[in-house]
C-alpha positions in Angstrom: 0.2 0.1 -0.2 1.2 3.4 -1.0 2.3 5.7 1.8 0.6 8.6 2.4 2.6 11.0 0.9 1.9 9.0 -2.8 -1.9 9.6 -2.7 -4.0 10.0 -3.8 -1.1 10.5 -6.9 2.4 11.0 -7.2 3.5 13.4 -10.2 6.9 11.6 -10.7 8.3 14.4 -12.8 7.2 17.3 -10.0 8.2 14.9 -6.9 11.9 14.2 -8.3 12.0 17.6 -9.9 13.1 16.5 -13.3 13.1 19.9 -15.1 15.7 20.8 -12.4 17.8 17.6 -13.4 17.8 17.1 -9.6 16.4 13.1 -9.5 17.4 12.1 -12.7 19.5 11.0 -15.3 19.6 12.3 -18.5 21.9 10.9 -22.0 21.7 12.1 -25.3 19.6 14.6 -27.4 16.7 15.4 -24.3 15.3 19.2 -24.2 12.5 20.0 -22.6 10.3 22.3 -24.9 7.2 24.2 -24.6 4.4 22.4 -26.7 1.5 24.4 -27.9 -1.3 21.4 -28.2 -0.3 20.5 -24.7 -0.2 24.5 -23.4 2.7 23.3 -21.1 6.6 21.8 -20.9 7.6 18.7 -22.3 10.4 16.4 -22.9 11.4 15.7 -26.4 13.7 12.5 -26.3 15.2 11.2 -29.8 18.0 9.9 -30.9 19.1 7.9 -34.1 19.5 4.2 -31.4 16.8 4.5 -28.8 19.3 3.5 -26.2 21.7 6.7 -26.8 19.3 9.4 -25.9 17.0 8.9 -22.4 15.9 9.9 -19.6 15.9 8.1 -16.4 14.9 8.1 -12.9 16.1 7.3 -10.3 20.0 9.1 -11.3 21.3 5.9 -10.0 20.8 2.6 -10.9 21.7 1.6 -6.9 18.7 4.0 -6.0 15.0 3.2 -6.1 12.1 5.5 -6.9 10.0 3.2 -4.2 6.7 4.0 -5.8 3.9 1.7 -4.5 1.2 2.4 -6.6 -0.9 -0.2 -8.3 -1.1 1.6 -11.7 1.6 3.7 -13.6 0.7 6.3 -15.8 2.7 7.9 -18.8 1.4 10.7 -20.5 3.3 10.1 -24.2 3.6 10.6 -27.8 5.9 8.4 -29.8 7.7 10.3 -32.4 6.5 10.0 -36.0 8.5 7.5 -38.3 10.5 6.7 -35.6 11.0 3.5 -33.0 11.0 4.4 -29.1 11.5 2.1 -25.8 10.5 2.3 -22.7 12.3 0.3 -19.7 10.6 -0.3 -15.9 12.0 -1.8 -13.5 9.6 -3.8 -10.7 10.7 -4.8 -7.6 8.8 -8.3 -6.4 8.0 -9.2 -2.7 10.3 -12.3 -3.3 13.5 -9.3 -3.6 13.7 -10.2 -7.5 13.9 -6.9 -9.9 11.8 -7.2 -13.1 12.0 -5.2 -15.9 9.2 -4.7 -18.0 9.7 -3.1 -21.6 7.6 -2.5 -24.5 8.6 -1.0 -27.5 7.3 -0.7 -31.0 10.7 -2.2 -32.4 9.9 -5.7 -30.6 7.9 -8.2 -32.8 6.8 -10.8 -30.8 6.4 -10.8 -26.6 9.1 -11.9 -25.1 10.0 -13.0 -21.7 12.6 -14.6 -18.9 11.9 -14.9 -15.4 13.1 -11.7 -14.8 12.1 -9.4 -18.1 8.8 -9.0 -20.0 9.3 -7.6 -23.5 5.6 -6.3 -24.9 5.6 -4.9 -28.5 3.5 -1.7 -28.6 1.5 -0.7 -31.4 1.1 2.6 -32.7 -2.6 3.2 -33.8 -3.2 5.9 -36.2 -6.0 8.9 -35.5 -9.5 7.0 -35.8 -10.4 8.0 -39.4 -7.1 9.2 -40.6 -5.4 8.4 -43.9 -3.5 5.9 -42.3 -6.1 4.3 -40.2 -7.9 3.6 -43.0 -5.4 2.1 -45.1 -4.7 -0.5 -41.6 -2.3 -2.8 -43.1 0.3 -4.2 -41.1 3.1 -1.7 -41.6 0.8 0.9 -39.8 1.2 -1.5 -37.1 4.1 -3.2 -36.2 7.5 -0.7 -36.2 7.2 2.8 -36.8 4.6 5.2 -35.4 2.2 6.6 -38.0 2.7 10.0 -39.0 -0.1 11.1 -37.8 0.2 8.9 -33.7 -1.4 10.7 -30.9 -0.7 11.9 -27.2 -1.7 8.5 -25.2 -2.0 8.3 -21.7 -0.9 4.6 -21.1 -2.1 2.8 -17.7 0.2 -0.1 -16.5 -1.0 -2.0 -14.2 2.1 -3.3 -12.4 0.6 -5.5 -9.8 -1.7 -7.3 -13.0 1.8 -7.4 -15.2 3.8 -9.5 -13.0 1.0 -11.5 -11.4 0.0 -12.5 -14.9 3.1 -13.2 -16.6 5.7 -14.2 -14.2 3.3 -15.4 -11.2 5.7 -12.8 -9.0 4.1 -10.2 -6.3 4.6 -6.7 -6.7 6.0 -4.2 -4.1 7.5 -1.5 -6.3 8.2 0.7 -9.0 12.0 0.7 -8.5 13.2 2.9 -12.0 11.7 4.2 -15.1 14.2 4.1 -18.8 12.6 6.8 -21.4 14.6 6.2 -24.6 14.5 7.7 -27.7 11.9 8.6 -29.4 9.7 10.4 -27.3 7.6 13.2 -26.4 6.6 12.4 -22.8 4.3 14.9 -20.9 4.4 13.3 -17.4 4.8 10.5 -15.2 2.7 9.3 -12.4 1.3 6.4 -10.2 -1.5 6.0 -8.1 -4.0 3.2 -6.9 -7.1 5.3 -8.4 -8.5 5.3 -12.1 -8.5 7.5 -13.7 -10.6 8.2 -16.5 -9.0 11.4 -18.6 -12.6 11.3 -20.1 -15.1 12.6 -17.1 -14.5 15.4 -15.2 -14.8 16.4 -12.0 -18.9 17.3 -11.8 -19.8 13.9 -14.1 -17.8 12.0 -11.3 -19.3 13.1 -8.6 -22.6 12.8 -10.2 -22.1 8.9 -11.3 -20.4 8.5 -7.9 -17.6 7.4 -9.3 -15.2 7.3 -6.4 -17.1 4.3 -4.7 -15.8 2.2 -7.7 -12.1 3.5 -7.4 -12.5 5.6 -10.6 -11.7 9.7 -10.5 -11.4 12.1 -13.4 -7.6 13.2 -14.5 -5.8 15.4 -12.2 -5.5 19.1 -13.8 -2.0 18.8 -13.2 -1.9 15.7 -15.9 -4.6 16.5 -17.9 -4.1 16.8 -22.0 -6.5 20.0 -23.2 -9.8 19.7 -24.3 -11.0 22.7 -26.6 -14.8 23.7 -25.8 -17.0 21.3 -27.4 -14.7 18.9 -28.0 -14.4 15.0 -26.0 -11.0 13.9 -24.9 -11.4 10.2 -26.2 -12.3 12.0 -29.8 -8.1 13.9 -29.1 -6.3 11.1 -27.7 -5.4 7.3 -26.9 -6.1 5.3 -24.1 -4.4 2.6 -23.4 -5.0 0.2 -20.2 -2.8 -2.5 -19.9 -3.6 -5.3 -19.4 -7.1 -4.8 -20.8 -9.7 -4.8 -18.8 -11.8 -8.0 -17.9 -9.1 -10.2 -20.0 -9.1 -13.6 -18.8 -5.6 -14.2 -20.7 -2.7 -12.0 -20.9 -2.5 -9.7 -24.5 0.8 -10.6 -26.0 1.1 -6.9 -27.0 0.2 -3.1 -25.9 -2.3 -1.9 -27.9 -5.4 0.8 -27.4 -8.7 0.0 -25.9 -11.6 0.7 -26.9 -13.7 1.3 -23.4 -13.7 4.1 -21.2 -12.5 3.2 -17.6 -15.7 4.8 -16.0 -17.8 2.3 -18.1 -15.8 -1.2 -17.2 -14.5 -0.7 -14.0 -16.6 -2.4 -11.6 -14.4 -2.1 -8.6 -10.8 -1.2 -7.8 -9.7 -4.5 -7.8 -12.1 -7.0 -9.9 -12.7 -5.9 -13.6 -15.9 -7.3 -15.2 -16.1 -7.4 -19.2 -18.9 -5.2 -20.7 -20.4 -5.2 -23.6 -18.1 -3.3 -26.2 -18.9 -2.6 -29.8 -16.3 -2.7 -31.6 -15.7 -0.7 -35.5 -14.7 -2.6 -38.2 -11.1 -1.0 -38.2 -10.3 -1.7 -34.6 -11.6 -5.1 -35.1 -9.5 -5.6 -38.2 -6.6 -4.1 -35.5 -6.9 -6.4 -33.2 -7.4 -9.5 -35.9 -4.1 -8.3 -37.4 -2.1 -8.4 -34.0 -3.6 -11.8 -33.4 -1.7 -13.3 -36.5 1.7 -11.3 -36.2 2.3 -12.3 -32.9 3.5 -15.1 -31.1 1.5 -16.2 -28.6 3.2 -19.2 -27.4 5.2 -18.2 -25.3 2.0 -16.4 -23.3 0.2 -20.1 -23.1 3.4 -21.5 -22.0 3.0 -19.0 -18.5 0.1 -20.3 -18.0 0.8 -23.9 -18.2 2.9 -23.6 -15.6 
């Protein structure tokens, strides 16, 4: 359970003074920029080789972030036509450190006792040219030209439990490698739904189900008359209600407020998938290997 100072959420960049460079290490081409669309500071990490440029927390590999929140939120945008890599270090109750990596460089899911590698599928904007021409080249590999800002929510205890049968203790480290634009990181035991306003959350009494609006300092701006989910991508991993682990990280179709029943147990709700999304999911199952996941479940 997170300590009091980590509740209800922890703004990682702010707490570890990333802007001042205090609690982080930078290598290669890492720069703080003002993003006109997001109306705030973002970090651009770029380089010809993903491992050559990175933003790392904490500064030293011998230190630990010690963050115990169940969910890690990464607010980011892959760079168009580029590859990126993210590495997370998760500490377990068994005193192991498991590396959780995801990248659009990875072609299939791979695992060892201490390393999980997930392919990340960069979806194009709904209705765009890339989306309409959703062939394999747009789904696996370099991000499409119109890739969107994304809120990625990683359920860290579920990942370690599902894939390695380990008990999660805390987030030890984060390493963001090129090519990425990153707005922020946070941890929390709450499920934040960026598409829900504070007034809507109160009316629906979502707090009793562990769902909350995205904190203002973590939110993407939504112009008047627009809807969050029409502008940005929301990815929850593992997907809500999934009985078996997925072998890639990809866009979800449902809002947390529509899916979540309580903060511990997620139950699937009927969701109508568009043809484009059905085709995308079908293709992903064809091009990624389920063998490694199946083997894990037979243990």
